N, C-alpha and C positions, 0 to 999 in steps of 0.2 A: 586825442581831438578827435572823433566824428568824425571822418567825409561820406558826402554823398554824392552819388556818381552824376552828374547833371546833365539835365534831362531837358530838354522845350518843351512847352505846354498851350495848347491851343484853348484860351476862352469861347465858351461854348454862346450863343444868347439863351436866350430860357426859353426862348420861343424854339427852337433846332433842337433844344431838348429827346435825347430818343427817346423815343417810346413800344412798348408793349404788342401788339398788334395783336385787337380783342381775338380771338379760338384758338389761336398761338400753343396756350397753356390749360391745365386742370387741374387739380387739387386732388386729391387720392383724400378718401371720405376713414379710410383705415389710419393710414400711418399720417395722416396730417403736411405730405412733399407736393412739393408745386413739380408739376411733369410739363415736360415738352409732350402736347399734343400725337404730332407725328411717329415722337418712337415709342408711345403707347402701342398707337397703330400697328405701327410696325411687329410690336411685340403682343398680336393679338389681344389688346386689349387688356390688358395687365399689367398692374403697377408695376415698373422694374424695381424698383426701393422696396415694397416688400410682398410683394404675392398675389396683393386682395383683386380678384375679378371684378372687371367692370362689367352691366350687365348691355347686353346691345341691342340693338336692330333689327328687326327682321330681316334686312338687306344683310348685312354684315353676319351675318348668320351662314342666309345659303351663300353669301360669297368664298365663304370658313369652307363650308359640308360638301355644295357638290359641285364635280367639275365645271368649268366655265362654260355659261351656253348650250346647259342643259337643262334645267331645272322649266318645265310647265305648270300653269297655277291649272288650279284643280276648283273647282265647286265658288267661282266667283262671283261677284254682283244676288245674293244672298238675301229676299229680305228679311229684318228682324222682325220681333215679336214685342209687343208692349202688357203685356198680361196686365199688369198696377195701375195702368195710365200711370207714370212716376212724371212729375211733373219735369217737363226739358230734356226727356232722354229723350227721344228722338234726331231732334237738335243737337244733344254732347254728341251720338250717332256718329251722327255727319258731319261735325264740328273736329271731331277725332279722323274721319278720314278723311278729312279734304287736308287735316295739316301734319298726317303721319302717311298720307298716301298708303297705304295700306285698307284693305277690306274690313275688317276685323280684329278680335284681341291670336287668330291664327290664319297663317296663312297655308293651304295645304298646296298640290301637285307632284308630281313623277321628276328624279331625279335621275343621271347617273354618281355615284361617288366610287372612283379611280374605275371606272368602268361596269361599276355592279348596280344593275338598276335598284330601282329604292322608291318606297312614297314614303315624303320627308312635308311633316306638318310639324311647324314653327310657331311656339308664342308667342305676345310680345307683351314686357308687360305693362311696355307703355297705353297702352290701348286698356282704360278702366280695371289696372291691373292683374293685367293679362286674364282678366273672371270671365266664367265659361257660363254666353248665354245662348239660349235655343239656335243661332248660329253657330258658335263656336263649337256645340252640340251636334250640329248637324251635319255642318262642313269635313272634324272628324269622321261622324257612324258614314259618311256616304264615301270618306277616297278612304277606310279601312275596308267597304262592302266592295269599294270599284279595285283595290289592291286582291281584295279573298277570289273575285272574279278571273281576274289576271297571270294572279299565282305569284303575286307579287311580298318581297317584304314592305315591314311599316316603320318608320322611324320616328320618332316622339318627342320633339323637347317642349318640355313644360318650362311653365313660369307665370304663374299666374298666383294672385290671391287667392280665388276657390270660385263658388259660386256666384252668382253676379247678380246686387240682390236686388234689382232694380225691377228683375221679372219673378223675382218668386221661390212659389211653389215648380213651375215651369219650369227653373235653369236647374235645382237637383234631379227632374229626372234628366238633365243631358248627362248625370251622372252612369245611372242603369243603359241609358240609351248606348253610350255609347260602350260602356264593359259587355254586352251582348255583340257588339259590332266584332271587338275580338276577341268574345269567346269563340262564333264563327272561323275567324279568320286561324286561330289556334289549333280549333278542329280542322283544320283544310291543311292544316302541316307545316303549316306559313310562318314566319322569326319577327318576331317584334318586339325592338330594340327602344327604350324612353332611356331620354336622357333628362336630366335635373337639374336644372339650371335654379337660381336665385331668383326670387323665393321660389316656392312649390311649396301649397298651401292650400289645406280647406279641402273642397269637394272636389278639386283636380285629383288631390294625394290619396284621395278614399276613391277614384275610379280609374281612368285610364295611366294614368306618373306610373302604378307600382302593381300594375300587369304584365312590366318586362318576358319576355323567354329572360334574357339580359338586361338590369336594372345599372345604366351609369349617372354615375353625377358628376360635375362637376369641384374643383374644389372647392371651399368655402360655403358651399350652398347649405343654404337655409331650408330644411326640408320635414313639413309636418305637418300632422291633421289640425290643431288648435296651434295658431303661431305663441312665439312670446308669449306674446303684447295680453294676448289671448288669458291664459293660460296662466299669469301672473294677476291681473285684474279678478279673471273669477277666482279664483281657488287660495293667491295668497301665496300662491309655495312659489320661493326663490329658484330659480334655475340655477344647475350648474353651469363652468366656462363648456362653451361649445355645446352647447345641449341644441340638437337638434341640427347640426351642420351634418354636411355630407361627412366625412368623416369619424361622428358618432355614431351615423346611419351604416360603415363598412362594419365596426367595433358590435355591432349589437346585431348585425349578421341580417338586415333589410334590403343590401344592392349588394349588386355584383362587385363593385370595384369603383375607383375612384381615376377620372382621365385627365390630363394636361390637355387643353385645348391646340398644341400642338402637333399633339399625339391622333385627337380627334376621326381626323378622316381616314384614318389611316384605322385603326381599331374597329371603326365599322364599315369599314369595306373587308375588314379581312370577316368580324363577326359574320357577314351575308355571306360569304364562299366559306367560314362553316358551318353553319346551317343550311347551306342549299342542303333539300334536300335530291336523294338521284329519283329518277322516272318512272315508272314501272317496269318490269323487270331489268330494270338499270340498278348495276350495280358499284359502290364504291370501287375510283380505280385500286387496285395495287401497286402497278407498276411497272417495269421494262423485267428492275431491278428482283421484283421476286420469284418470278418463274428463272434469270436468268443463272441467280447465286446459287453454290455450290451446296446441296443438302449439306454434308459433316460443316458441322460452324467451327474451328478451330480446337478442332476435335469433343464440344462439350458436349455438338449433339450429332443422334445417330438417325440418318432413317433406312427405315424396309424396302427403299423404293421407291411405295408409289403415292409417291408426291403429286406427280403430274396428271394418277386417273382423277377423268369425270367424276363427279360427284352430281350426284340429283339434287334438283332443287324440292323433294321433297325429301325427308326424313325416316328410316326405314322403323320400322316395331321396334323394335329391337334394338337399341340403340347402344349395344356392344358394336355392331356390325356397322353404325356410322361413322366408328373411327379406321375407315379404309385409309385417308389419305396421311399420315402419317402415324410411326409407330418409333415412339426417342425412345432412347431406352440408358441409362448410363454405363462408363465401364466396369463390367464384373469383378475382375480382382483390382483390390487397390491394396498398397502394402500401411503395415500398418494396424493396428486395430483402434476404434476411434469407439468409446463411448455413447450413450447415450447422454450420457450427465455432460459430458466434454460438449455434445453437442447443446446442450440446452446452456452453455455458456459460449461457446459461438455464438451461437442464436442471438444473446446479451450484449454480445464487445460492441464497444462503444464507439469503436472503430470502423464497426459495420457497415456498406450502402444503404445508406435511408432512402424508402417514396423516391423521395425529390431526383437523389442519383438517379438511380433507372430512371425511372420522366424523362433526364432531361438531355439520356445517353439511349435508350434508344429513340423517340422521338421529337419533330424537328414542331421549330413556334407555337411549342409549349404556354396556353395561355389560359393563369390559372380563375377562376370563381369561387368569389366569398359567398357564406353565408344561408343561415335557411330560413328566412325570411321571416321569422317569428321573431330570434330572437338575439343570438350573439351568432358569430364565429367561430368555428373552435378548433383550437390550430393544431390540432389533434390527426385532422381527416384535409387533406389536401385534394383540391378535384378540378379539372377543366378538361379543354379539350387541345390536344399535339394532332401531328398526323404523320403516319409512317409510308409513306411512298405513295402521297398523295390521297391516302385516306384518314378522313378526320376522324378521332377515338377517342372519344367520352375515354379519360384519365382519371381515379379513384385515389389516395392514396393512406395509408394510415400510418403519420406523419412523429418519430422521434426527433431527437433536436442534441446538438453535437456537445453541446456545452452546458453548463449548470442555466446557464437563464435562456436559451434558445426548448430546451427542458420545460424549466417555466411551462415557457411558451406554447410547448408542443403538450403540456401535462404526463412528458413523456412518456408520448403517444397513446394513453386510454383516451378513449372519448366521451365524451358527454353527448347526453340523447341530441343536443342539438348539431351535434358533428353527422352521426345518423343521420340525423332530419335532410342534411345538404348531401347527404351523401343521396339518398335517396332521390332528393329534388332534381340533382345530376343526373342520375337513370333516368327517370321519370321525363326529361329533357332528353338528352338520347332514344330513348323510346319514341320520340315522338319525329325524330328525326331521320331515323334510321341510322344512327350508328353505333356501333361497337363499342361494348366495353372492356377497360383492363381494369384489373382493382388490382394491388399491389396488399397486404394482408403482414401488417408487422404490429406487434400490441400485447403488452403481456395478456392485458385483460379487457372493459369495457369501466370506465371509470364509474366506482364505489361506493361518490363521499354523497354529504348531505342531500344538495342541493340536482347530483343526477337522481338523487331517487323521486327529489318534490318535480322534477322536473316529464319523470316518464317514463328512465330510462328502458326498463321491461318492456314497455307498450314501444321506445323506440327502432328497438333491435329487431324486435316483432313481426314491426309494421313491413321492415327491410328483408325479414324471411319470407313475410307474407305475399309482399310485391314482387323479390324477387324472381318468385316460383316464376312466374306470368308472364317474365317481360320479354318481348315480342323483335329483340334485339341479337346476336351474338354475348354472352358475358363468360370472357377469363380469369380469374383467380388468379395469383402467385403468393404465395407464400414464402417472405423474402429474408423474413426473422422468428420472431416469437411467434406463435396465432395462439392466442390465449381465450377459450371459450369460447363464448358464442358473439362475446365480441371483437372478437375474427370469425367467425361462422358468416357473422350480417353480414359481411360482403367477398363472405365465397359459398353462394349459392349462381354456381356458374355450372354454365355447361359445361367444360373441365376445372380441373384447378389441378394446378402444379406447386412444386415444390423445390427452394434450393437446396441442393445437399445435407447441407449446417443448418438450415430452419428445422423450426416441431412443431408441434399441430395436438393440441390437452386437451383436459375435459377443465384443469384448472393443475395450476402450477403445482413442476412435484411435492414442494414444501408444503400448500394445502393440499396437496395428494394423501403425507407424512403422515399429518399435525391432525387428520381426519377419521384418517384410517387405523395410522398405529400411535395415533397420541405422541410422535413425536417428529419434528420436523427437518433433523440432522439427518433423518433415514430419507435425504432428498434423493441421493443419485441411484438410492437400492428403489427408490420409486418411479424417478425416468426409466429406469430399466425394465421396469413390473408394467406402466401404463404402454406401452409402446408408442411414446413420441416422434423417432425420427423419417425422416422422406421413409428409407426401406422397409420400416415394418408398413406405415402409412399404404403404401404402396403393394403392397403380400397384401394389407385389409379391403382392400376395393375402394378405400375412403380418397388416394387422388390419383391420377393419372400416366403423370410424367415429373424426374427428378433433373435439375440440373446441376450436370456436376460443377463440382467450384476445386480444381489442381492445386488451388490452397486457402485456405480461411477468406471467403471477398474482404476481400480491401480495398482501399479507395487508388492502391497502386495496379491490381488487379478487374477492378472494375468497367472497364475498359471492353476486355476481352470476354469479360463473362454478361453486360450486356448485348454484345457485338452477338453470341448465341444465343439467348432469348427473346432479340428482337427479330435471327430468321425463326425461334418458333414460334412468334409471334405472328411471325408472315404467313405462316404454314395453317393456324389454328386459323385465321381469317380466309385463306384461299380455302375453306374447310366447309366452315359455316356460314359465311355469307352470301353463297350460290340456296342457301333454304331458307322456306321462306316461315313469318311468325310464329304462327301457329307448331309448325310443325318444331322448331326452336326450344318456345316452350317445353313440346310434350319430352322430346329430349330432356329437357331440365328436367320434371318432372320424375319421367323416368328413372334417372341416373341416381336421385334421390332414396325411391319408392325402391328402388334393390337392395336398401342399406341397413 
């Protein structure tokens, strides 16, 4: 027989039954769960059940991003236009202003973000779906113009259904007007970051939303020119799951990345700091550590003693004379004979450190950016910004995987055209902001599949050679593994090119060389000797400037030591080249290849 614990119950009259106070709970339209409103607020208006991002008001957005009390509104009280004499349009605008307590579908002003000053524009989807009419376009344009005049970065949070139908062609013209203002802002060497929120569509997507130096998005944000409903109703095409969402955009190379709300303020502050251009006559900081570090770093590098020499801001006409700052060399005597074929095998070794391994060892606070802005984010090339002694450096590398799954993602280190275009996009951005560039080369060669040919592999490589030759910032390329043909050269048009001791740099693989010239790929070891592919060979030929010694073939156990030596070498490179002006840097690079 079951026994129950005795409990005293109190009967509550019907009129006293507890009720849920109105406004305490909200329902998530994604998972359907009922959520406690205060918990949602504490979670930055993200569903704590499924992760769905709620759309938020201008006031909430400003509170999340701007330092407390720092936001100062600009361009308030502007008179709107009614070019179509659309019925009740002025009354609708007036009603929304009164109800929402905002001036229009965008609020603009200046603020600080963790102390970093910036112009901030926030679009609000509650105001006629955040559509862009004359006032929105004018407010953004005036704010960007003022930012240009005052030398400030611009950050715009987009949320819009596109051009405002009630203003017809006048609304369409705002697309061109805002884009033109941002072009002048860019020409002044200033940073523009766009943050895409849900939804961003139509004429806003096709103008200021997609013009950022850095384009970020909130998770799950709908972003596209024609919205899904328009596409489905117009051409009756069934759209795949996740189409036009932020994750889709990253995969297709259209934006730099997705940022969670809890990380957004910190990320924006970091981006502003990373993209701050040095003033005229000012160099990037190299820090006290650079000057105080011993020239002999663990014996990997040695100096001729001229590292403290004064360097002229103008490069001498004779490029060979320009390299007085340092003369690193490899120990002349090493035990045992290592053949060229041995070097080939070491360069291809599965456990050899990759570009990302060196990037994380050498640079701090590395932030990776994604995509070529056209079609794809190629995993075979990684790129972003890191710091060396307080100096922001654009870092780009050809990346192989450690496992089969990673190698598939990275396409075994063979870049597609989109990878080279991503690299070039980051190089141009570095040039705009005066940042030096360091490239890590490690590829068996550019991808030669059908898709690569369809997408213009040859043109992509040629464009890199063309544009890199004239970059007005220092460029250092380091071959850390395989340097395969034009696929490697596309990241190796540098002011200097260095090689690790067991790296190789070749016109094509030894197997391919033997097959073409001797009709026998089994003669690859002999071909390797004939081709002169090693660092010693290429130093003797004048193809590279320096060799990085590997006391043992590079692996996870000795990468820290090798990276420390490499880091010291990069310091010396920056000390030498940063004082040179852009024209001198481009001329030195031209002369370097001209003499080959």
